C-alpha positions as CSV (number, residue, x, y, z in Angstrom):
1,X,11.4,-24.7,-15.7
2,X,9.8,-24.2,-12.5
3,X,7.7,-20.3,-12.0
4,X,6.9,-19.4,-8.7
5,X,5.7,-15.9,-8.5
6,X,6.3,-14.3,-5.0
7,X,5.8,-10.5,-5.8
8,X,2.0,-10.5,-5.3
9,X,3.0,-6.9,-3.3
10,X,3.5,-5.1,-6.3
11,X,0.7,-6.3,-8.3
12,X,-1.4,-9.3,-9.0
13,X,-3.4,-11.3,-11.9
14,X,-6.7,-9.6,-12.7
15,X,-8.4,-13.3,-11.5
16,X,-10.5,-14.8,-14.6
17,X,-14.0,-14.0,-13.1
18,X,-12.2,-9.8,-13.3
19,X,-11.5,-9.8,-16.4
20,X,-15.6,-11.7,-17.4
21,X,-16.8,-9.0,-15.9
22,X,-15.3,-6.5,-17.9
23,X,-14.8,-7.7,-21.2
24,X,-18.5,-6.5,-22.4
25,X,-18.2,-3.3,-21.6
26,X,-15.1,-2.9,-23.7
27,X,-16.9,-4.1,-26.7
28,X,-21.1,-3.9,-27.1
29,X,-22.0,-2.5,-23.6
30,X,-19.4,0.3,-24.1
31,X,-20.5,3.8,-22.7
32,X,-20.7,7.1,-21.3
33,X,-21.8,7.1,-17.4
34,X,-22.8,10.6,-18.2
35,X,-25.0,10.3,-20.7
36,X,-28.9,10.4,-20.8
37,X,-29.8,8.1,-23.3
38,X,-30.3,4.4,-22.6
39,X,-26.8,3.3,-23.2
40,X,-25.4,6.0,-20.9
41,X,-28.4,4.9,-18.5
42,X,-26.8,1.2,-18.6
43,X,-23.3,2.8,-17.9
44,X,-24.5,4.6,-15.2
45,X,-25.9,1.4,-13.4
46,X,-22.8,-0.7,-14.3
47,X,-20.6,2.3,-12.2
48,X,-23.2,2.6,-9.6
49,X,-22.8,-0.8,-8.6
50,X,-18.8,-1.5,-8.6
51,X,-19.3,2.0,-6.0
52,X,-21.8,-0.4,-3.8
53,X,-19.4,-3.2,-4.3
54,X,-16.6,-1.2,-3.1
55,X,-17.8,0.0,-0.3
56,X,-19.2,-2.9,0.7
57,X,-15.5,-4.3,1.0
58,X,-14.2,-1.2,3.3
59,X,-17.6,-1.2,5.4
60,X,-18.9,2.4,3.5
61,X,-21.4,3.7,1.5
62,X,-21.3,3.2,-2.2
63,X,-21.6,7.8,-1.8
64,X,-18.2,8.1,-0.2
65,X,-16.5,5.6,-2.8
66,X,-14.4,8.0,-5.2
67,X,-12.8,6.1,-8.4
68,X,-9.4,7.3,-9.4
69,X,-7.3,5.6,-12.1
70,X,-4.8,4.4,-8.9
71,X,-3.5,4.0,-5.5
72,X,-0.9,7.0,-6.2
73,X,-4.0,9.2,-6.9
74,X,-6.0,8.2,-4.8
75,X,-3.7,9.3,-2.2
76,X,-2.4,12.9,-3.9
77,X,-6.2,13.5,-4.4
78,X,-6.5,12.7,0.0
79,X,-3.4,15.3,0.6
80,X,-4.1,17.8,-1.9
81,X,-7.1,17.8,-1.6
82,X,-7.9,17.8,2.2
83,X,-5.1,20.7,2.8
84,X,-6.4,22.7,0.5
85,X,-10.2,22.5,2.1
86,X,-8.8,22.8,5.1
87,X,-7.7,26.7,5.1
88,X,-8.6,28.7,2.0
89,X,-4.9,30.2,0.9
90,X,-3.5,29.7,4.5
91,X,-5.9,31.8,6.0
92,X,-7.7,30.5,9.9
93,X,-11.6,30.6,9.9
94,X,-13.1,33.3,11.7
95,X,-12.6,32.2,15.1
96,X,-10.1,29.8,15.2
97,X,-6.5,30.4,17.0
98,X,-4.5,29.5,14.1
99,X,-4.5,28.4,10.6
100,X,-4.8,24.5,10.3
101,X,-2.2,23.8,7.8
102,X,0.6,21.4,8.7
103,X,0.7,17.4,7.6
104,X,1.9,15.4,9.7
105,X,3.0,11.5,8.0
106,X,5.6,8.8,9.1
107,X,8.9,8.0,7.8
108,X,8.3,4.9,5.9
109,X,4.8,6.1,4.0
110,X,4.1,5.0,0.2
111,X,6.4,7.5,-2.4
112,X,2.9,8.3,-3.8
113,X,2.1,9.8,0.4
114,X,6.1,10.8,1.1
115,X,7.0,12.8,-2.6
116,X,3.3,14.6,-2.6
117,X,4.2,15.7,0.6
118,X,7.0,17.2,0.7
119,X,5.6,19.1,-3.0
120,X,3.3,20.8,-0.2
121,X,6.2,21.4,1.8
122,X,8.0,23.4,-1.4
123,X,4.4,25.3,-1.6
124,X,4.7,26.2,2.0
125,X,2.7,23.9,3.1
126,X,4.4,22.6,7.2
127,X,5.6,19.3,6.7
128,X,6.2,17.1,9.9
129,X,7.7,13.4,9.5
130,X,7.2,11.4,12.2
131,X,9.7,8.5,12.7
132,X,9.4,4.9,13.4
133,X,10.8,2.4,15.7
134,X,13.8,0.0,14.7
135,X,10.5,-2.8,14.5
136,X,8.6,0.0,11.7
137,X,6.2,0.6,13.6
138,X,4.9,4.2,14.4
139,X,5.0,4.4,18.3
140,X,1.0,6.5,18.9
141,X,2.7,8.3,21.6
142,X,5.7,9.2,19.4
143,X,2.5,10.6,16.8
144,X,0.7,12.3,19.7
145,X,3.8,14.9,20.5
146,X,4.1,15.5,17.1
147,X,0.3,16.2,16.4
148,X,-0.9,20.5,17.4
149,X,-3.2,22.4,16.6
150,X,-1.8,23.9,13.6
151,X,-2.6,20.3,12.3
152,X,-5.3,19.9,9.3
153,X,-4.4,16.1,7.8
154,X,-2.5,12.6,9.6
155,X,-1.5,10.2,7.1
156,X,-0.7,6.9,8.3
157,X,-0.2,3.6,6.3
158,X,-2.3,0.6,7.7
159,X,0.3,-1.8,5.8
160,X,3.6,-1.1,4.7
161,X,4.5,-1.9,1.0
162,X,8.0,-2.9,1.7
163,X,8.0,-4.6,5.4
164,X,4.7,-5.4,5.7
165,X,4.3,-3.8,9.1
166,X,1.0,-2.9,10.4
167,X,0.0,0.0,11.5
168,X,-2.1,0.3,14.9
169,X,-4.7,2.3,12.9
170,X,-7.4,2.9,14.8
171,X,-6.0,4.5,18.0
172,X,-4.0,6.8,15.5
173,X,-7.3,7.8,14.3
174,X,-8.3,8.7,18.2
175,X,-5.4,10.8,18.7
176,X,-5.7,12.3,15.3
177,X,-9.1,13.1,16.4
178,X,-9.3,14.4,19.4
179,X,-6.4,17.1,18.2
180,X,-9.3,18.3,15.7
181,X,-7.4,17.1,12.7
182,X,-8.7,14.8,9.8
183,X,-6.3,11.0,9.1
184,X,-5.5,9.5,5.7
185,X,-4.4,5.8,5.7
186,X,-3.1,4.7,2.6
187,X,-4.7,0.8,2.5
188,X,-3.6,-0.2,-0.9
189,X,-1.9,-2.9,0.9
190,X,-4.4,-3.9,2.6
191,X,-7.8,-3.6,1.5
192,X,-8.8,-7.6,0.1
193,X,-6.0,-8.6,2.1
194,X,-7.0,-8.2,5.3
195,X,-10.3,-7.4,6.9
196,X,-10.4,-3.5,6.5
197,X,-13.7,-1.7,8.2
198,X,-13.9,2.2,7.8
199,X,-16.2,2.5,10.8
200,X,-13.7,0.6,13.2
201,X,-10.8,2.9,12.1
202,X,-12.4,5.8,11.9
203,X,-10.6,7.4,8.7
204,X,-11.5,10.3,6.9
205,X,-9.8,9.1,4.1
206,X,-8.4,6.2,2.8
207,X,-6.7,4.8,-0.2
208,X,-7.2,1.5,-2.6
209,X,-6.1,-0.6,-5.6
210,X,-7.8,-2.6,-7.4
211,X,-4.5,-4.5,-8.7
212,X,-3.4,-5.8,-5.4
213,X,-6.2,-7.8,-4.8
214,X,-6.6,-9.2,-8.7
215,X,-8.5,-6.4,-9.9
216,X,-7.6,-4.3,-13.0
217,X,-4.7,-1.9,-13.0
218,X,-5.5,1.7,-13.7
219,X,-8.6,0.9,-11.0
220,X,-8.5,2.7,-7.7
221,X,-10.3,4.4,-5.2
222,X,-10.7,7.0,-2.8
223,X,-13.1,6.8,0.6
224,X,-14.1,9.9,1.5
225,X,-16.2,10.1,5.0
226,X,-19.2,12.1,4.4
227,X,-18.9,15.8,5.7
228,X,-15.1,15.5,4.6
229,X,-14.8,18.3,2.0
230,X,-12.2,17.9,-0.9
231,X,-10.8,20.4,-3.1
232,X,-10.2,17.9,-6.4
233,X,-7.2,17.8,-8.1
234,X,-8.9,17.7,-11.9
235,X,-11.5,20.6,-12.7
236,X,-13.8,20.1,-15.2
237,X,-17.5,17.6,-15.5
238,X,-19.5,16.7,-12.5
239,X,-17.8,13.0,-12.5
240,X,-17.4,11.4,-8.9
241,X,-19.8,14.2,-7.2
242,X,-17.5,16.5,-8.3
243,X,-14.3,14.9,-7.2
244,X,-12.7,14.3,-10.1
245,X,-13.6,15.3,-13.4
246,X,-13.4,13.4,-16.7
247,X,-14.9,10.2,-18.4
248,X,-15.2,7.3,-16.4
249,X,-13.0,4.3,-17.3
250,X,-15.7,1.6,-17.3
251,X,-14.6,-1.5,-18.0
252,X,-12.0,-0.7,-14.9
253,X,-14.5,0.6,-12.7
254,X,-16.8,-2.9,-13.3
255,X,-13.5,-5.3,-12.8
256,X,-12.6,-3.2,-9.2
257,X,-16.1,-4.0,-8.8
258,X,-16.0,-7.3,-9.4
259,X,-12.4,-8.1,-7.5
260,X,-13.9,-6.6,-4.1
261,X,-16.7,-8.4,-4.5
262,X,-14.2,-11.4,-5.0
263,X,-12.4,-10.5,-2.1
264,X,-14.8,-10.4,0.3
265,X,-15.5,-13.8,-0.1
266,X,-11.8,-14.9,0.3
267,X,-11.9,-13.1,3.2
268,X,-14.3,-15.0,4.7
269,X,-12.7,-18.3,3.4
270,X,-10.1,-20.3,4.8
271,X,-7.6,-18.6,2.1
272,X,-5.9,-16.0,4.8
273,X,-5.0,-18.7,7.6
274,X,-3.7,-21.0,4.8
275,X,-1.4,-17.8,3.3
276,X,-0.5,-16.9,6.9
277,X,0.8,-20.0,7.4
278,X,2.9,-20.3,4.1
279,X,4.2,-17.1,5.4
280,X,5.5,-18.6,8.5
281,X,7.0,-21.6,7.1
282,X,8.8,-19.4,4.2
283,X,10.2,-16.6,6.8
284,X,11.2,-18.9,9.8
285,X,12.9,-21.5,6.7
286,X,14.7,-18.4,5.3
287,X,15.7,-17.5,8.8
288,X,17.4,-21.0,9.7
289,X,19.0,-21.9,6.3
290,X,21.1,-18.7,5.3
291,X,23.5,-17.6,8.0
292,X,23.5,-14.0,8.9
293,X,19.9,-13.7,7.9
294,X,17.4,-11.3,9.7
295,X,13.5,-10.0,9.2
296,X,13.2,-6.2,8.6
297,X,10.1,-5.2,10.4
298,X,8.0,-7.0,12.9
299,X,7.4,-10.7,13.6
300,X,4.0,-10.4,14.8
301,X,2.4,-7.4,14.0
302,X,2.9,-7.7,10.0
303,X,0.5,-8.7,7.3
304,X,2.0,-12.3,7.0
305,X,2.1,-12.3,3.1
306,X,5.0,-9.9,3.0
307,X,8.3,-11.1,4.2
308,X,11.1,-9.1,4.2
309,X,14.9,-10.9,4.7
310,X,18.4,-8.8,4.5
311,X,21.3,-11.5,4.1
312,X,24.6,-9.9,5.2
313,X,26.9,-10.0,2.3
314,X,25.5,-10.0,-0.9
315,X,23.5,-7.6,-2.6
316,X,19.9,-8.3,-3.0
317,X,19.7,-7.2,-6.7
318,X,22.2,-9.3,-7.2
319,X,19.7,-11.9,-5.2
320,X,16.3,-10.8,-7.2
321,X,18.6,-11.9,-10.6
322,X,19.8,-14.8,-9.5
323,X,16.6,-16.0,-8.4
324,X,14.4,-14.6,-12.2
325,X,17.2,-16.6,-13.4
326,X,16.0,-19.4,-12.1
327,X,12.0,-18.6,-12.2
328,X,11.4,-17.1,-9.0
329,X,10.0,-13.3,-9.3
330,X,10.6,-11.3,-6.0
331,X,11.5,-7.9,-5.4
332,X,14.0,-5.1,-3.1
333,X,11.0,-2.7,-2.3
334,X,8.2,-1.1,-4.1
335,X,8.0,-1.5,-7.7
336,X,7.9,2.4,-7.4
337,X,10.9,3.0,-6.1
338,X,12.6,0.0,-7.9
339,X,14.3,2.3,-10.7
340,X,15.8,4.8,-7.8
341,X,19.5,3.8,-7.0
342,X,19.7,4.9,-3.5
343,X,18.7,2.2,-0.5
344,X,15.0,1.8,1.1
345,X,14.1,5.2,2.6
346,X,11.8,2.4,4.5
347,X,14.8,0.0,5.7
348,X,16.8,3.1,6.5
349,X,14.1,4.7,8.6
350,X,14.5,1.2,11.0
351,X,17.7,2.4,11.6
352,X,19.5,0.0,8.7
353,X,22.5,1.0,7.9
354,X,23.0,1.3,3.5
355,X,24.6,-1.6,3.1
356,X,21.5,-3.5,5.5
357,X,19.0,-2.1,3.3
358,X,21.0,-3.2,-0.2
359,X,20.8,-6.2,1.5
360,X,16.8,-7.0,1.8
361,X,15.0,-9.2,-0.5
362,X,10.8,-9.0,-0.1
363,X,9.4,-11.7,-0.6
364,X,5.5,-11.4,-1.1
365,X,3.1,-14.3,-1.3
366,X,-0.6,-14.7,-2.6
367,X,-3.9,-16.6,-3.2
368,X,-2.1,-19.0,-5.4
369,X,0.9,-19.1,-3.8
370,X,1.2,-23.1,-2.7
371,X,3.5,-26.0,-0.5
372,X,5.6,-26.7,-3.7
373,X,6.4,-23.0,-4.2
374,X,7.3,-22.1,-0.4
375,X,9.1,-25.4,-0.8
376,X,11.4,-23.9,-4.1
377,X,12.2,-20.9,-2.7
378,X,13.3,-22.1,0.3
379,X,15.7,-24.8,-2.0
380,X,17.3,-22.0,-4.1
381,X,17.6,-19.4,-2.1
382,X,20.3,-20.7,0.3
383,X,22.1,-21.5,-2.3
384,X,21.6,-18.1,-5.0
385,X,22.9,-16.5,-1.4
386,X,26.1,-19.0,-0.9
387,X,27.1,-18.6,-4.4
388,X,26.4,-15.0,-4.5
389,X,28.9,-14.7,-0.8
390,X,31.5,-17.2,-2.6
391,X,32.3,-14.7,-5.8
392,X,32.1,-11.7,-3.4
393,X,35.0,-13.6,-1.8
394,X,33.2,-13.6,1.7
395,X,31.9,-17.1,3.7
396,X,30.9,-14.4,6.5
397,X,29.2,-10.5,6.5
398,X,31.6,-8.3,5.6
399,X,32.8,-6.0,9.3
400,X,30.4,-3.5,8.0
401,X,27.4,-5.4,8.1
402,X,26.5,-5.2,11.4
403,X,22.9,-4.0,11.7
404,X,22.1,-7.6,9.4
405,X,23.5,-9.5,12.9
406,X,21.4,-8.2,15.1
407,X,18.9,-11.2,15.5
408,X,14.6,-10.2,14.0
C-alpha cells in the first residue's frame, strides 16, 4: 500500500543529518554545559554553536535566543514573562498614566497562546480577543481599535497552523509599537518554511519549534529582542541567561541547530517554489473533483503547504480515518487540540457553523511530498467523500451545511 504523509503541519521527521548531529551527544560527547571542566566546556560550545545557527535562521543574534522544550513553552514564556515584567503586581510605574496590564490576541491563536491568555485572565490580567475576517486574516485597523495605553503585550501568530493564513506581521508591529506595547509572534508554523527576519518584522518576541522543520521534538526556542524584559517561568540556575533554569537538553539543542542550518539551505533552494506548485495543484484538484467542497482561509495570503478544505455533508474525522486506512495521513486541525470533541475554534472564528467546521480536513505538504503523492490524494479523496455521503444517505450536502456552499 502506498503511504502518503500529508500532516507536516503536525510534525516532520527528523532529517538524517539532524539525527547524525545529535547521536554523539547521546553517547561519548555527553556533558553538562554549566560545568567548568573540559567536557562541560565542549557541551557549552555545542550549545552556543546551535544558538548561533538558530539565530541566523531568523536574522537574530545568538544572545537573543532562549532554548525551550517546545513551541508551547516558548509561547508560555513570552506571554507570562512579558506580562509579569510589564508592571510589578499590576502597579503603574512612577509617572505613567496607567498600568500596562492588558493582553491582546487574535481569535485564531494556537491553544498554547489562547489557553495561556485565558489563564492570565483568570489571574486578573485583562484580555482582549480580536476577531479575524472570514478569510482568516486579522484586519490591522480592527487590531488598532482594540489597543489602548493599558496594553502590555499583543500576540499574533505568523502562520495559522490549521488554515495556513499569513498575517501582516510587519503592519501589526507598526501599530503595536506606535501604541507603546510589545509584540509576540508565534512563528512555529512559519520558521523553516517561510523566510522569517525578526528585524524586518520588528517583533519583540518570537516562538519556534524544531520538529516543524525536520528537527527533533522537544526542542524549541524563543527570540527575545535586546532590552526586552522577561520574567522566567522556571527559577533556579542561571542557564539561558537566567531566563530558563535547568540543565540544557544538549542533544536536542544540537539537533535544533542542525535543523536550522538545514532549513536555511532549503529556503535558498528551489524547494519552496516546488512545494507551492504542488500545494496549488492539490488545492485546485480537490475543489474541482469534490462537489460542494470549499477552501477554509484565504486562497492567496497563506502558506502554500497547508490546504484546509471542507467537504459538505461528511464528517472530517470520518474522512481522516478512511484516508488513513488507505495509507494517507491527514488531520482535522491542530494536533494539540485533537482530543477536543468540539469543532475547531479557528474555523468557528471564520464564521463557519459547527457542521462545516466538523466537515473540514487539513492537508499539509512537506519537502518530501512528490507529484505522485498529490495525485494519489486527488484520486482517493473524491471516492472517500462520495462513499461517506452515500453511507449517510446524502448525494448532496445537508441543508444545514450552508457555509460550505459558499465559493472559496
